[in-house]
N, C-alpha and C positions, 0 to 999 in steps of 0.2 A: 612459800609460794601461795598466792591468793587464788582460790577457786573462782571461776567465772560465775556471775550471777545468772539466775534462770533467764532473765530477759536477754542477757548476752548470748546464752546458748540458743534460744529461740531465734535471735537475729542471725546467728551464725548458720543455723540450719536453713533459714530462709535464703540467706545469701548463696548457699551451696545448692539450693534447689532440692533440699532433703524432703522426706515425707514425715508427716505427723498424723497420729490417729486422732481425728476430730469428728466423732459421731454426732449426728443430729438427733434430737429427741424423738421425732416422728419415725425416723428410720430404725432407731433402736427399739421403740415400742412395737413397730410392725414386725421386726425380725424376731423378737422374743415371742410374740404371739404365733407367728408363722412356724417357727422351729418347734415350739411346744405342740402345736396342732399336728404337724407332720410326724413328730416322734410318737405322739399319741396314736395316730393312725397306724404307724408301723407296729407299735406294740399290740394294738388291737388285732392286727393281722396275724401276729405270732400266736395270740390266744386262739384265733380262729383256726390256725394251723394245728394246734394241739387238739382242739375239738374235732377237726376233720379227720385227723389220723386215728383218734379213738373210735370215731364212727365207722371208718373203713375197716379197722381191725374187728369191731363188733360184727359188722356185716359179713366179713370173711369167716369169722367163727360160726355164725349162724348158718351160713351156706355150706359149710364143710362138716358140720356136726351130723350125726346119724339122723335119718329122717324120722319124724314123729307123726302120729296120726293127726289129721286135720282137727284143730280145736273146735269145740262146739260154739264158743263165743268168738266171733270174728270182728267185733265192733272196734277194737283197738288196732287199727291197721298199722300204726307206727311201730307198736311193740312187736308186730308179727312180720315186719318187712324183712325179707331175705331168710325167713325161717324155712328150713328144709322139711317138707312134709311128704308123707306117703298117701296117695289117693287111690281109692278102689272104686271103680265104676266103669262107665263106657262112654266113648266119644259119640257125639251126635254130629256126624260128618256132613249131614245134609243142611246144617245150619251154620256153616263157616262164616266168619267175619274177617275183615282184612285191615290191618294197620299199614298205612301207606308210607312211602318215602323212607324205607328202612334199608340200610346198606349192609353188605357183607363183603369184606375184602375189596372195597371200592365199587362194588356193583349195587345198583339201586333195585329194590324189589319190594316185596310185601312180607309181613309177618302174618301167618295163618293163626287165627284165634278160633278155637273150637269149644263149644259147650261140652262140659264133662259132667254127666249125671252120676252123682255119687251114690253109693249103695245105701246111704241114709236118707236119700230123697232130695238132697240139696243139689243145685247145679252151679258149678264153678266154671268160669271162662278160663281156658288154658291156652296160652301162647305156645304153639307147637314149634315155631321157628320160621326161618326165612325161606322164601321161594322166589325165583326170578319172575319177571312179568309174564313171560310166555308160559309159565307153569302155574299161573294163578288158578286156572280152571281145575277143579279137583279131578276131573276125568283124565287130565293129562298126567296125573301122578296117583292113579287109583291104587297102585301096588302098595303105597305107604299109608293107606287110610285105616288099616287095622280094624276091620269090621268083625272081628272074631268074638264079639260079646264083651263081657266084663274083664277088665285087666287091672293090674296093679302098677302104678307109675310113681316116680318121684319128681318133685317140682319145688321151685322156690316161690313163696308167696310175695306178691308185690301190691302196693296200694294203687287204686285207680286214681283218675283225676289228672289235671294239668299241673306240672311241677314248676312252671316258670311264672313270670309276671303275667297278670291277667290281661293286660293290654296287648301282650304278644301272642295270646292264645289263638290258634287258627280255628276255623270253623270245620267241624266234621261234616261228612256227607252221608247221612243215614240212607237216603234214597238210592245212592250209588254204592252202598256198602263199602265205603272208604272212610276209614277213621285215622286221623292224624294223632290222636291221643286217646287213651282208654277211658271214655266216658261210660262207665259200667251200667248205670241205670238206663241211659239212652240206648246202649247196645242191646240190653235185654228187651227194652221197649220195641226196638226195631225188629227183633225176632218175634214179637208178639208172644211174650213169655207164657201167659196163661193159655192162649190158644194152642201153643206148641207143647203144652204139658210140662212147662218149666215153672211150677207153682212156687218153688222155694229158691229163687235166684240169689246168689251171693253178690251183693253190689258194693261191698267195701273193699274187696280184694280180688285179684285174679292170680293166676299161677303161670310160671314159665317152666315148661317141662325140661327135664334133664335127660341127657342121652345115656340112660341106664335102663336095665331091664328090657322090656319089649320095645323101647324106643332107642336102644343102643345102636342097632343096625337096621334101619328101616329099609325095606325093599324099595329100590329106586333112589334112595338117599335123600328124599325130600319128605317133609320140610327139614331144614338144617337147624338143629337145636342151637339156641343162642343164649340160654340161661347161664348164669354164673358170673358174668362180668360185673364188677363193682363199678357202676357208672356214676362215680362222683368225681368231679373236677377238684383238684387240690393244687392250686397255684398260689396259696397264701404266702409262702416263703418269698416268691418273686414279688408279690405285692408289697410285703414288708420291706424288702430291700429297696424297692422303688421309693417308698415313702421316706426311708432313712436317707437315701441318696439325695432326694429333693431337699431334705432338711440341711444336709451338709452343703449342698449347692447354694442354698439361700444364705447360710452363714458365711460362706466364702464371698458371695456377692456383697454382703453387708460389710465385711472387712475391707474389701477392695474399695468400695464406695466411700467408706469412712476414713481411709488412709489417703490423705491428700498431699500433693507436692506443694512445698512452699514456693512462694513467688521469688523467682530468680532476680537478682539485682544486676543492673548493667555494669 
């Protein structure tokens, strides 16, 4: 039995309207580059996922460890982020500041930021927590102001500044005492730090008070402590799967495009 020649097989496929894989050079080059790029982006997102999970775990450990005294050197704000500290001093309630557009269980309100004069003479801004708009005035929640002198509280250290892209940074309103992000030097400047007796302001970090000790059950229930939440988005796995899916889709499109039907004969 004589095997058919390749030309005869090709002619038979064409007569039957069969399909043949006939890739073009430009489509092949584009697909190779595109698939390599998409797989690279997916792998990069998996690396970012590992980094983000380690960062979240580190912050969780810092925030749940036993409180330590406030360090003397606060210049490395990154290394101190989410460190749990014990603060000794007194609140200066007559110098409250307000972080705006903060939500709690779907309700929009403010975070009350109060200078805390430490026993060593430094002054640290402390985010005491959330209040509704109608309770922004401190006189409407006087029971929770804790004017009993020096107290001992626990808090998490957080770096000041804007954490997003610079072109998305909103403008604060110092004149209206409304801050959309914690610009610590400007906040102290708005208080008139030297005139107010705040000669040693801490401008690299602020603190978020924890609901323990004297802040565990505030009379009147306000402000509501909000410290402790690890506010890091972690969607890198979804991003990685998206890039890999796009790579697969591009490869399938290439195969379909390059597999052509032979010309049917009458």
